[in-house]
C-alpha positions, 0 to 999 in steps of 0.5 A: 206528142213528140215523146210518143213519136220518139217511143214509137220510132225507138220501138220500130228500130229495135224490131228491125235489129231483132229480125234475123239475128243470132243470140249465142256464140258458135257451137263449134261442131265436132261430131267425132269428139267423145268428150262427155263434158266441155265448156266454151267461152266466146264472142260473136261480132255482127249487128248484135254482139254477144259475149257468152259461155256454154256447157256441152254434155254428151248423154249418149254417143249420138246425143249431146245437150248444151246450154248457155248464157251471154250478154248481147248488145241489141241497139243501144241496150246490153242485156242477158241472153240465154238458151240451149238445145240438142245435137243428134249425130246421124248414123255414119254413112260417110268416112270423110265426115259426120253429120247431124241435126241441131235444134236450139232456143235462145231468148233476149229481153231488154228495156230502153228508158227515157228518164222516167218519161216513157220506156220501150221493152223488147223480147226476142225469141229465136228457134234454130234447126240446122243440118250440121257437118264436121270432119278432119282436115287431113293436110293439117294435124289437129285441125278440123272443119265444120259447117251448118245450114238451116232455118232460124225462126224469130219472134220479136215483140215490142211494147212501149209506154208514155207516162206524160199526160195527156200523152200517157198511153201504151202500145205493142206489136210483134213480128215473126221472121224466118231466115236461112242460116249458114256457118262455116268454121275451123276447130284447132286442138292446141292440146287434148283439153284446149281447142280454139274455134273460128267461124263465119256465119250468115243469118241475114247479116254476117257474123264473125265468131271466136271461141275457146273450148275446154274439155273436162 
């Protein structure tokens, strides 16, 4: 019975970490950037730490798609996170900044074992829809700002199993959560090809994001 209790508590702790978190690096929004193809590499530090890379491809002047891979630490487990999305730039109604809509999906799966005595499997799915803004800081050359606000829809599913008789049994549960997401950041162009990005993000908890961008 002690093993089953331990598995249950572990599953509950994973579900708590899986609620209202982020599974990707910052998007570094720059709606005025005409570059067709660029690549990002960065780090997101918070309750969940993620190292990741992303490719950004502009299909039309208004529409950009992106996809990325990362390694996310959830609790004591470190596993692959992956996903992608789209950014649509809205018509230019304001000369001071540009605005758009971003939608994305990311997934993380992990497993925690007890030396062959039992295991806990966790799946986290995150859908994000955000209104995004970006513009130039006129006072500093090559420095740009960006902001995002929107909703994160998260689904966390946890399953556990015990392999010891007479305790051998399985169980599972899932949680759905919706959280408000806020992000503000700066992008600095070191050269025409390289840029650095830093942002602060809140999705239930706070995150610090750092990234580098290369424009092909």
